[in-house]
C-alpha positions in Angstrom: 25.4 85.2 9.9 25.2 87.6 12.8 26.3 90.8 11.5 27.2 93.9 14.0 28.1 97.7 12.7 29.3 99.6 15.3 30.1 103.7 14.6 30.1 106.1 16.9 26.9 107.3 17.0 24.9 104.8 16.0 22.9 108.2 14.6 23.9 107.6 10.5 26.1 105.4 8.7 26.0 102.4 11.6 21.7 103.1 11.8 21.4 102.9 7.3 23.7 99.9 7.4 21.2 97.6 9.0 18.2 99.1 7.7 20.1 98.0 4.5 21.5 95.1 5.8 18.1 93.8 7.0 16.1 94.9 2.8 18.9 93.1 1.0 20.0 90.4 2.4 15.6 89.0 3.4 16.4 86.9 6.0 19.3 85.1 5.5 21.6 86.8 8.0 20.7 88.6 10.9 21.6 92.3 11.6 22.5 94.6 14.9 23.9 98.4 14.6 25.0 100.3 17.7 27.5 102.7 18.5 30.3 103.7 21.0 27.7 106.1 21.8 23.8 107.0 21.3 23.5 109.9 19.7 19.5 109.2 18.7 18.7 108.9 15.3 19.6 111.1 12.3 16.0 112.4 10.8 17.8 112.8 7.4 19.4 109.1 7.3 15.5 107.2 8.3 14.1 110.2 5.0 16.5 109.6 2.3 15.9 105.6 3.2 12.5 105.8 3.1 13.1 107.8 -0.8 14.8 104.3 -1.4 11.7 102.3 0.2 13.6 101.0 3.3 12.0 102.0 6.7 14.3 102.5 9.5 12.4 104.1 12.2 11.6 101.7 13.9 15.2 101.3 14.7 17.0 102.1 17.5 20.0 104.1 18.3 21.9 101.9 20.7 25.2 102.2 23.0 27.6 98.7 22.9 27.3 96.2 25.0 28.6 93.2 26.1 25.8 90.8 24.5 26.1 92.3 21.1 29.6 91.4 20.9 29.0 88.1 22.2 25.6 87.5 19.5 28.3 89.2 16.8 29.9 87.3 14.1 31.0 90.2 12.2 31.9 93.5 13.4 31.8 96.0 10.6 33.0 99.3 12.1 32.1 101.8 9.5 33.7 105.5 10.7 37.1 106.1 12.2 36.6 107.0 15.3 34.6 103.7 16.3 37.1 101.4 14.6 40.2 102.9 16.7 37.5 102.7 19.6 35.9 98.7 19.1 36.7 96.5 22.1 38.4 93.8 22.0 36.2 90.9 20.3 35.5 88.2 21.3 37.5 84.7 19.6 36.2 84.3 16.1 34.4 87.1 15.4 35.6 88.9 12.1 36.0 92.8 11.3 36.0 94.4 8.6 36.1 97.9 8.5 34.3 101.1 6.0 35.7 104.4 6.2 32.5 106.1 5.6 32.3 110.1 6.0 30.1 111.1 7.5 26.4 112.8 6.0 25.6 114.6 9.6 28.8 116.3 9.2 27.2 118.2 5.8 26.9 121.5 5.3 25.6 124.1 3.0 21.5 124.5 2.2 19.1 121.8 3.0 19.4 120.2 -0.6 22.4 120.7 -0.6 22.9 118.0 2.9 20.0 115.7 1.5 22.8 115.2 -1.4 25.3 114.2 0.8 23.0 112.1 2.6 21.7 109.9 -0.5 25.8 109.9 -1.8 26.5 108.1 2.0 22.8 105.6 1.8 24.0 104.4 -2.0 27.4 104.1 -1.3 26.7 101.8 1.9 23.6 99.7 -0.1 26.7 99.4 -2.7 29.3 98.0 0.2 26.4 95.3 1.6 25.8 94.2 -1.2 29.1 93.7 -1.4 29.4 92.4 1.5 26.4 90.1 1.3 27.6 88.8 -2.1 31.6 88.0 -0.9 29.2 86.1 2.1 27.1 84.1 -0.3 
């Protein structure tokens, strides 16, 4: 199955979801991520995924295209803004919504912010694992 994770800026949550998808599915499904806009990659998201043994550093922050929508069999929106602004999907394309908090909005010390990123990483891993189980 072709699975597209969609977020506002394709910098954190959708990037982590794409990375977990590739890592956990071991080639059984294809994954991409995109944003309503492209905000670049978040270095903290890259760092916490690397801590978990998943390299998302080579992924690109991309803006959603018609080609991506045509490719996707399942679109997973990972934030409210993306869910609200998701374009009309081609017939037969499934859509799920995960209302994830944006770790990039965390405040406090660097240690506090990194804990928020780690919690987000772990939540996304659980959700991707559950999704893969549901697809079997």
